N, C-alpha and C positions, 0 to 999 in steps of 0.2 A: 187082733190084727191091726185094727185101727190104732190101738195103743202102741203097738210096736213102731208104726209109722211116725207117730208123734215123738216117740223116744229117739228114733233115728234123726228126725229133723232137729230136735233139741241138741243132740250130740254134734250135728253138723254146724249149727250156729255157734256152739261153744268152741268148736275147733277154729271157725273163722274168726271169732273174737280173740282167741288166744294168739292166732297168727298176726292179727292186726296189732294187738298189744305188744307182741314180740318185735314186730317191725318198728313200732313207735319207740319202744324201749331201746332198740338198736340205734335208731337215729338220734335219740336223746343222749345215749351213751357216747356216740361218736361226736356230737356237738360239745358235750362236756369235756371230752378228751382234748378237743381242739382249743376250747377256752382255757383249759388248764395249761396247755403248752403256751398259749398267747400271754396268759397272766404271769407265768413264771419267767418270761423273757426279761433280761436286764435292761435292754435298750429298745427304743422303738424299731431300730433296724432288725434286732433279733426277733421282736414280736411280728414284724411283717414277714420275716423268713419262715416263722413257725406256721403261718397261714399257708404258704406255698408247700411246706413239708406235709401238713395235714391233708391238703388236697391230693398230693401225690400218694400218700399212704392210705387214705380213706376211700377215694373214688377212682384212683388210678390215673390221675392227670399227669401227663408226661411233660407238658409245657404250660406254664401259667403266667399271665401278665396282668398288670394293673396300670391303667392309663387314663388320660383326660381326653374326652371327645371334643374335637375341634369344630369350628363353625361349618366346615365342609364335610363333616361326618367322619373324618379320619380319626384313628386312635393314636395319640402320642404316648408311647410307653414310658411310664415313670418308674416302674418297679417290675421285677421278674425274677424267677428262679434261674434264669440264664442271663448273667450280666452283659453278654454281648449284644443284646437287643435293646438296651436302655437308650432312650432318645429317638428310636426309630418311629416312622409313621406308617401305619397299616390302614389301608382304605378297603373296608369290607364291601361286599356286594349287597348289603342290607343295612338298615338303620339300627345301630347298636343300642341307641337310647330308647327305642320304641317300647320294649318289654323284655322280660327274661326269656331266654331261648334254650332249648335242648335239641340240638341238631345232630341227627345220627349220621347223615351223609353230607359232608361239606361240598363234595363235588357237584351236587345237584344245584347249589346256589350260584355258582359262577366263580370267576377268578378274583383273587385278592390282589391289590396293588400295593407294592412296597418292597423294600430290600430284603424282607424276611420270607423264606420259602414256606408258605402255609400248605402247599399241595401235599406235603408228606403226612399231614394229619387228616384223619377221617371224621372225627366227631368233635363237637364243640358244645360247651355250656357257657352261657353269657348271662351275667347279672348286672344290669345297669343301676346306677344310683345318682342322686342329684343333691348337692349341698351348696348353699350360698350362691345359687345361680349358676354353679359350675357343674358340668356333667362328667361322670366317670363311669367306668365299666371294668368288671373283673371277668377275664376270659380264661377258661381251662380247656386245653386241647389234649386229645389222645389219638393214637394210631391203632391199626389192627382192625380186625373184623368185628370185634365186640364193642357195643355202645357203652356209655356210662351206666353204672348201676342205677336201678330205680330209686328215686328219692334223693339222688345226689344233687339235683338242681336246687332243692330246698337248702341243702347244706351250703352250696356255693352262694346263694342269696344271703344267708345269714352271716357267712364269713366275709362278704364283700364290704360291709360297713366297718368291720374290725380292721380289714386290710387298709381301707382308706384312712382310718384314724391313725393307724400305725405309720402310714406313709407321711401324713402331715406332721406327726410327732418326730419322725426321723428328719424331715426337712428343717423343722424348728431347732432340733438339737444340733444339726450341722451349722445352721446360721449362728446359734449361740456360741458354739465352739469357735467359729471363725471370728465372731465379734470379740470374744474374750481374748483370743490370741492377738487381735489387732490392738485392743486397748492395752493389753499388757506390754506389747512391743512398741507402742507409740512413743514418740519423743516428747509429746506433750503430757503434762501431769493430769491424771484422771482421779477424781474423788467422788464417791457415791455416798449420799446421806440418806437416812431413813426419814421419809417425809411424813410417815404416820406418827412419828414421835415429835412433839413440839420442840425438843432440844436439838433436833436435826443432827443426831450423832453420825459420825462417819462409819460406814460398814465396809468400805473397800477403798483402797488406794493402790495405784500401780507403781511400778519401779521408778518411772519418770517423776512422779510426785515425791518419792523418797529422795531422789537426787536433787530436785528443785528446792525442797524445804530443809533437807538435812536431817529429817526425822525418819525413823523406821516405822513400818506399818504398825507394829505392836505398840508404838508410842502414841499414835494418833487415833487408832480405831476406838470408837466409843465416845470421842470428843467432838465438839463443834469446832469447825476449822477457823473460827474467828480469832483464835489465839495467834494466828500467823500475821494478822493485820497490824501495820504500823501507822495506819491512817488515824488522824485525830477523831475522837468520838463524834464530833459534829461535822465531819467531812461530808460534803454533798454526795460524793461518789459512794461513800460507805453507807449513807442513809438510803441511797437508791438500791444498793445491793441488799440491805436489810429488808426493805419493802418487798423486793422480788422474792426473797427466801420465804418470808411470812405468807406471801400469796401463792407459794408454789408456782411462781412464774418463771420467765426466761429473760435473758438479756446479756449484754456484753459490758464488761466493766474494766477499768484501768485503776489498779490499787497499788499503794506502796506497802510491800510486805517485808517481813523480817525472817531470815533463816535462823536455824537453831544456833548457828555460830554468832548471831547478832548482826550479820551483814544485811543491809537493806537492798531490796531489788524491786523493780517494777514488774508487777504481775498482771498479765492480760487474762481475765477470767471470763469464761463463757458458761452461762447457767441455762439448763433446760430440764423440764420435768419428764418423768416416765410414768405412764398410767397402766393400770391393770385392765382386765377384760371388762370390768364394770365401769371404766372411765374414771376411776379414782386415782389421784396422784399418790404413788407409793414410794417413789424415790426421786431425789434431785441429783443430777449429774453435773459436775463442774470440770471443765478442762482449763488448765492453767499453763501459761507460757511466760518465760522470762523475756521481757522486751526492754530491758534496761538500755541496751545499746541503741535500740531504735529510738527510744524516748530521748536519750541524751543527744543523739544525732539530730532529732527533730528540734530539740531546744537550741542546739547550736545553729541549726539552719534558721530558726526563727530569729535568733539574735542577729545573724548575718543579714537576713532579709530586712529586719528593722533598721539596721544601719544603712543598708543600700537604699531603702525606701526614703529615709530622711535625706540622703544625699542626692537622690535622683528624682524626687517627686516634682521639683520645680523645673526640671529641664524639659525641653520640647523634643529632644532626641529620644528614640525608643531604645530601651535597654532590657535585655532578656538574659537571665542566668539559668543555665542547665547543669544539673548534676549528672554523673555517669548514668548512661541509659537514656539520656535526653529527657530527664524529668525536670519539670519547671520548678525552680527554686524561687525565682523572683521575676516579675514582669511589671514594669511601671505603666502609668496611664497612657503614655504615648504609644506603647506597644499595642495596647488594646484598641486604641483609636485607629492606628495605621493598619494593623493586621487584625481586623475585627473577626473574632471566632465565636459565633453565637453558641450558646449553651455551655461550651467549655470555658471560654473567656480567659484563657491563659492562667487558670487557677493553679495555685501552688499544689504540687503533687500530680498534676496532669502531665501527659507526655507531649512532647513537641509534635509528634506525628498526629495525635488526635486534634490538637489545636490547628495544625496546618491543614488537615483534611476539612475541618469546619470552615476555615478561611477560604479554601478553594471552592467549597460548595456555595459560600456566600458570594463568590465572584461570578457565578453563572449569569446573574442578571446585570452585570456591569458591561459597559460597551466595549471595553478593551479585550485583548487576547491574553489567555494564560499561556505564557511561554514555557519551553521545556525546563528552563532554570527554575521557574516557579513550580512546575508540576512535580519535579523530583529534586528538591534542593539537597546539595551535597555539602553538609556542614563541615565535614572534615577537610574537604578540598578548599572550602571558603577560608578556613583557618590558616591555610598555607599561603594565602595571598596577602602580602603586607598592606596593600591599600584597599583590600576588599573588592567588591564588585558592584557596579551600578546596574540596577534593573528597573524596568518600566512595569508598574502595577496596572491591573485591568481597570482601575478607576481613573487612570490618566496621570497618576503621580509618579515622579522619578525619585528613587530611593537608593542611595549608596549604602550597602550593608558590609559591615566588618565583623570578624570573628577572631577571638583569642582563646586558646586552649589552656586549661588548668593542668597541673601535674597529675591530678587524680583522674583525669579523663573528662572533666566538666568543661563547659564552654560558656563564654560570655559574648553575646551578640549585641551590636549597636547599629542603629539605622537613623539616618537624618533625611527629613523631607526637604529636598532641594527643588521641588517643583516651582515655587515662586521665582527662585533665582534662574532656573532653566527657562521659564516662560519669559522672564525679563530679558535674558540673553537672546532667546530666539526672536522675541519681538524687536529688540534692538538690531539684531542681524538682518531681519526681514526689512525693517525700515531703512537701514543703510543700503541694502541691496536694491530696494525700490528706488531710493534716491539716486543711486549710481546708475540704475537702468533707465531713469526718466529721460525723456528727450528734452524736456525743459531744463534750463540751468537753475540750480538751487544753491544758494550760498548763505553763509552767516557772517555778519560783520560785528565788530566791537562798536563802542559808542562813537568812535572817530571815523567810522565808515571803512575801516581796514578789514580785509578778508581774513577770517579765522577758520573757515571751512567752506569748501565748494566741491561739487561733483564734477565729473569729467565733462559733462555737457556745458556747465557754466564756464569751465576753463577754456573750452573751445569757442564758446560764444564771445568771451571777453578777450580772446586772442592770446592766451597763455599756452605755452607748450605742454604744461602738465599742471595739475592742481597744486603740487608742492611749490612750484615756482610763483604761484599767485599769493601765497600766504603772506600777510602783513602789508599787502599792497592795497591802495584805495581803489574801490571798484569804479567810482564815478569818473576817474581820469581816463577810462578806456573808451569814452564816447566823445563824439564831435561836440564842439561848442565850448563855452566857458566851463571851468571846473565847478563842481557842485559840492557844497558842504554836506556834512553828515546830517541825515534826517532824523528828527526826534518824533515824527508823527508818521502814520501810515501814508503811503503814496502809491499812485498808479499813473505811470507816464509812458510816453512813446519817445524813444531815443534812436538816433542814427549813429552807426559806427562804420567808418571807412577804413578798409585795409587792402593794400595792393590795388588801389584804384576801384575797388568794388564796395559799394555802399549797401549796407544791410539795415533793415529797420527792426528794432527790438521793442517788445512790450515789457516794461519793468514794473514789478509790483513789490512793495515792501511792507512788512509787518513788524512793528516794534516789540521787542522782548522786554520782560520785566527786568532783566539784568542790565538793560541799557543798550544792548546790541539790536540788530535787525536781521530778520530772515527775508531774503530777496529772491524772487523768482524771475528768471530771464526767459523770454520766449521770442524766437525769431519769427516775425510775422510778414517777412518780405514776400515769401511765396504765397501766403494767404491773401495779401493785398493784390498781388498779381493775378491770382485766381479770381478774386472778386471782380477786378476790372475786366478780366477776360470773360468771366461769366456774364457780366452785364452786356458786353459787346455781343456775345454769342446769343444771349436771350433776345436782344434787339433784332439781330439778323434773323433769328428763327421766327420771331413774331412777324417780321416782314414777309418771309417766305410763306408762312402759314396763311397770312392774309392774301398773298398772291394766289396760293393754291385754292383758297375758299372762293376768291373772285373768279378764278379760272373755271372752277366747277360750276359756279352759278351762271357765268356767261355762256359756258358750253351748253348747259341745259336750255337756256333761253334761245341761243342761236339755233340749236337743233329744232326746236318747235317753230321758231320764226321762219327758218329756212324752208320748212315743210309748207308753210303758208305761202311763202314767196314762190316756191316751186309750182304750187297750184295756180297762183296768180299769173306768173310769167308764162307758164305753159299754156294756160287758157288764152292769154293774149296772143301767143304764137299761133295757136290753132285758129283763132278768129282771123288772124292776118293771112291765113292760107286760103280763106274763102275768096272766090274769083269775082263775085259781084258786089263787092263792098263799095260804098260811096266814099268820096274823099273825106267827108266829115267823119265817117266811122273809122276810116284808116287813120285819121289824125288822133281820134280817141285811143285807138289801139296802140299807136306809137307812144302816146303819153303814158299809157299803162305800162308798156315795156320799159320806157325810160325810167319811170318811177320805181319799177321792180328792180332794175339794174342798180339804181342809186341806193335802194333799200338793202340790196345784197352787199354793196360796198360798206354801208353803215354797220351791217352785222359783222363784217370782217374787222372793222375798226373796234367794234364791241369785244370781239374775241381777243384783239391785241391788248385790251385794257388789263385782262387778268393773266396774260402770257408772261412767262419768265424771259426777260429780255436778254438773259445771259446766252440763250441759244442763238441769238442773232449775231451774225458776223463770223469772222475767222481770225486766227492769229497763229504766229509762229511759236512752237513749243519752246525752242531754245531761248528765245527772247523772254518768254514768260517765266522761266525758271532761273534766269541768270542772277537775279537778286536774292534767291532763296538763302544761300549761305550768309549773306550780310544781314538778312532779317532774323535768322534763328541763332547764329553762333553767340551773340551776346547773352542769350538766355541759357546757353549750355555751359555746365561746369567744366573745369579742365579734365575731369575724370571721364568725360564722354566725348568720343570722337565722331565727327560727321563725315561720311564718305559718300560721294555722288558720282554715278556713272551715267552720263548723258550722251553717250556716243550716238544714239539714235534720236537725238533731240531736234532734228531738222524737220519734223513733221508739221503739217498745217492742220490745226484743230478747229472745231466748231465752238462758238460761244465767246465768252469774255475771258481774257487772260487773268484778270483780277480774281475771278472766281476760282480758277485752278490754283493760282498762287496762294490764295487764302486756305484752300483745302490742304495743300501740301504743308503749309506752316502749321496748321492744326495737327496734322499727323506727326510731324517732327516733334512738336511740344508734348504730344501724348506719349511718344516714344521716350522722351527725356524723363517724364514722370514715371513711366514704367520701370526705368533703370534705377531711379532714385539716387541714393548717396553712393552706390557702388560704381566701380569702373565699368564702362561698357562702350558700345559702338552703335551708331545709327547709320544704316545703309539706304541710299536713295538710288533706285535703278529705274531706267526707262527703256522700254522695248516696244516694238511694233507687232501687233497680233491681229488675228481675225476673230470673229465671234465663235469660231469652232476651236478655240485654244484649249478647251476642256477645263477652264478655271472654275472653281466652286464659288458661286455668286450668292451673297446674302441679300443684297438690295439691287433692284432693277433687273434688266435682262439684256443679253447680247444677241444681236442678229447674226445668224450664222455666216452670211456672206459679207457683212460689213467689216471695216477696218477700224482698229482702235489703237490709241497710245496707252500702253500699260505702265502705270507709275506705281512701283512697289516701295513702301517704306517699312523697313525691318529694324527691330531692336533686339538687344540681348537681355531684356528685362525678365521679370518673374513669370510672364505669361498669364493667360486667362483660362479658367476652367471651362470645360466643354458646355456645361449647363448654363453658362453666362454669355456664350458667343451669340446666341439668338437675340439677346436683349440689348447688346451694346449700342445698337443703332437707334434705340428708342430714346426720345427726348428725356433728359433728366436722369437717365440711368447711368451710374458711375461705379467703377470698381475701386475708386480711390477714397471712398468714404466722404468725410466732410471736406476733403481737399479737392474734390472733383465737382464740375458743374453738370456733367452728363449731357452736354450740348455739342461737344467737338465733333464726334462721329455722326451725330444727327445732322449737323450742318454739312459735313462732307457728303453724306448720302443724298441730301436734297440738291446740292449743287451738281452732283454727277447726274442725277435723274433729270435735272432741268435741261441738260443738253442731250439726253438720250443715252447716257452712259450707265455704268453699274459699279458696284463696290463689292469686294470679297475680303474675307479675313481668315487667317490660319494661325492658330496658337495652341499651346499646351503648357501646363504648369512646368516651370523650369526650363522651357525651350524657347522663350521669347515670343514675339508676335510679328506678323507680317500683314499689313493692310494693302490691298491692291485696288487702285482706281483705274477704271477703263473709260477713256475719254474719246469720243468719236473723231475720226479723221475726216476732214472736209472732202466731199465727193462732188464733182461737177455735174453729175447726173441728176435730173429732176425726176423723183420717184413718181410724181403725178403724171408725168408725160405731157406732151402737148401735140396738137395736131392741127391741121388746117381747118378753118371754119368756113362755112358758107352754106348756102341753101341748095336744096334740090338733090340731096344725096339719096340715091335709089336703094331701098332696102327690100326690094321685091325678092321673094323666095326665102327670106330669113324667118326662122322661128325663134322667137326671143322670149325668155322668162324674165318678167319684170317683178322684182320683189321689194315691197315697201310696206311697213306696218301702218302707214297713213293711206287710207283708201283714196282720198281726193288727189293726193300727189301721184299715186300710182295710176289713177284714171287719166289724168292730164297727160302724163308721159306716154301711157299706152296709146291714147288717141293720136298723139303726134307721130309716134313710130308707125302706127297702122296707116296714117295718112301718107307715110313714105313707102308703103307697100309691104311692111312686115306683118307677120302674124304674131300677136303678142298674147302670152298667157300671164295674167296678173295673179300674184300670190301675196296674201297678207301675212300668213304664218310661214316663217322660214323653213319649217319642217316639211311643208307641202312642196316647196321648191326642190329640196333635196330628194324627196320621194319621187317627183316627176322625172328628174334626171336618172334616178336609180331604175325607174321602169323602162326608160328608153334613152340610154346615154348618147346615142348617135343621132337622135331626132332633133336636137337643138343646135342653133347657130351661135348663141351667146346667152349669158346670164347678166342682167343688170340688177344690182342689189344695194340696199341701204346698209349702214353699219350698225347703228345702235337700235336693236330690236329685241323683243322678248324671246326667251328660249335659246336663240343662237345669234351670235354677232355675224356681221358680214364676213369677217375673217374666218369664222367657223364654217359658214356656208361655202366659201371659196375652197377651203381645205378639203371638205367632204366631196364637193363636186369634182375637184381635180383628181381625187382618188378614183372616181367613177369614169371620168374622161379627161385625161391630162391636157388634151388639145382644145377643150372647150373654153373660149375666152370668158373671163369674169371681169366686169367693170363695176367698181365701187363708187357709189354716189352718196356723199355724206357731208353734213354740216361741220364735221370734225376733221376735215381733210388736213388742216394745218396742225392739228394736235395729235393725230394718231401716231403711236409708236409700235403698232403691231408688226412683228417681224415678218409676217406673211406678205406684207406689202413689198418689202425689199427683196425677198427670196424668189419672186416670180410667181407665187401662188395667185396673186391678184395682178391682172394685166394692166389695168389703168385705174386712176383715182381722179374723180371729178368732185368739185365742191358743190354744195347746195346753196342757192337754187341752181340746178344744173342748166347749162346752156344746151338746149335740146338739139340745136344745129350741130354743136360740137359733138354731142353724144352720137347723133346719127352719122357724123363723119367718121368717128372712131369705129362704130359698128360696121360701116361700109368698108373701111380698110381691112378689118378682120375678115369680112366676107370675101373680098378680093384675094387676100392671101391664101385662104383655104381653097379657092378655086384655082 
């Protein structure tokens, strides 16, 4: 029993072994059949197709492809049993190169991406392989419910390498076939020599070689091609070719060859080696081209170029010769210098466009502009212009360019650098224009002093109607005095010339020329001398007025302080005199004190008069003051300027000195003349009567609203004054005339007007002329200080008075005197306290007595604020500056009375008593 079991087991193992051997035998037989079909194929393409047929017949593959795996994992199909899919990209849902795969159900892996429908196949076998760093894969597909037979994946893997080798062989065969067709059909001669044989015999020549040499292939194969050479044995080019052949090297050569017919031709030969897989040179390939025409043309071009070079080397003009196609045949040195083209440098054989592009690129750093003519030069259009075209280069040079066309389409271009000539012409033109535009006369004379050239200014200064009428005339005869001979040395003199009764002073300067003539400059200095004289007079007057102003300010300050002391002294003496039980001796002392105080007050008034402007003293008739104005100014006015005067309201009586007003008007008229200059124009002088409320715009001084003034307007038709200069024209030494002006005229006018309590205004705009308005006060018989009866014993009982003075002693004396008359007095040292007291009780006060010059507020300010609070409250101003004040609030009724310091306290009490009686 046991032996039967062993027998059965042995039989079973034998059966399994036989089945395994049978399976292996079947796979081997199948592989051998595939190899037999592969090896019997005549071409690589047939061998590759045998692989696809074997897979279809042996394993039932319905669709087989071989392709390269791209970087993104897609398969690019290079070969297939279905030609329609060649070149397609298939992107599988798995990595094809990872490992061999036998996939029974493709649907489980996911969708394929690509133009080929893979969904119709159910099973896949994939065999990847890699050679020379490139990845490939052989894929076999089948449809239906049955998978691939067992063991078929092994067959696919073994056939994959054969398929790839067949594919590579097919590609090489295709390339070789294409290359052979190209060589055979080429117009250049091809010759291939065996490099492994030291004799280098020819093994192949194409049809073009046969036509080029005149020999048939059967005549040259097996021979070395040196039999074609007509070069001398020691030719350098032939030696270079021989060395390259022996070294199996490469190179390009130009050789003189001989055809079978004996004709010579120039052969351009290119040599290169061909290596086998081991890197050994096995063949030498030579391409040959007949370049006889080109060589002969180049030789002819070289001869032409040499001839032109010899002819044009010495010239400074640029010459450029172009052959058809705008190829440079010749360019001389001047062309390279004027149109610098780095790297290309107008080399023979280069194109005009390449050189011009290099030139434009080099122009980017130049200061000038690249014009459109330079950007896109039209050579054909230039050749149609007989005189060419003048252009400005970016480097500042001016170049006329001309072009001429050859019959064969070539061009010759020439250019001349005329920059020095243009600069000389431009400089000469500028100098002539400058000379003609000069205000000074400029002339040139010969050795005898006769005029050979003069500008228009010189002809006018010398009295000639035009420069042409002066030529050949002696210049020195045009001046007053004895005739002068020609000068042979430099000179500088001042001469006078009288014409039509008018004498002008000229400054004449001469410079001797090497040629014997003289350059003379004539300058009219008449106005300058007049200006200098006028400037000196105005400066003297201004200095005098400034000294008066300084003296007035100094004496005003001294008078103010001294009058405060006198007020205290005189007031104290008055208070002492009120005592009832004084002895005669004390009364005599008090009287002496009062008398001394009164004399001291008069002395202070005399001190004030020392610095006062005396022009404000007196009165005069306006019509009489201006009667001589035309006679004073008309000799200074040219014929081109008319003076018109409207004095219909000239019968006014004005304050001050008539000489001051006359001087101010003359200054304004002469200023108007200067503003008009050499042009024709008009000066208008108008007089009108106005009040301080006329609404005029005032720049200097101020107008009292209720006062009356004579308004003197001086208008001109000159160039006008800019708005930003109107503020400064009244400043001393400021002038809009440059070196011709003193800057003192309007400053003097403003000081003279202010001296009499007047004002000055100005209105002007560029191109619209200028009007200066002077407002001069009209004399009024009224005394603004007022006057009243004086005496003692004025009763001030019941009055409440605010006494304001920043000097406590002065305030105390005045307060004691007023209180002795029965008044109740509130003394304020700070003017703000006085205003606040009235603000608290406007109806509680009978009057306000105030000083003028105080800290924080002036007496005028105090009066103005108090009148706003109680218009009926009297305000009396007591000040040492009573004779100097020009505060408009004194004249318009804001201040009721003005008394000088030291105040007459009896007079003050009399005024206060009168105000009290009026209110009652």
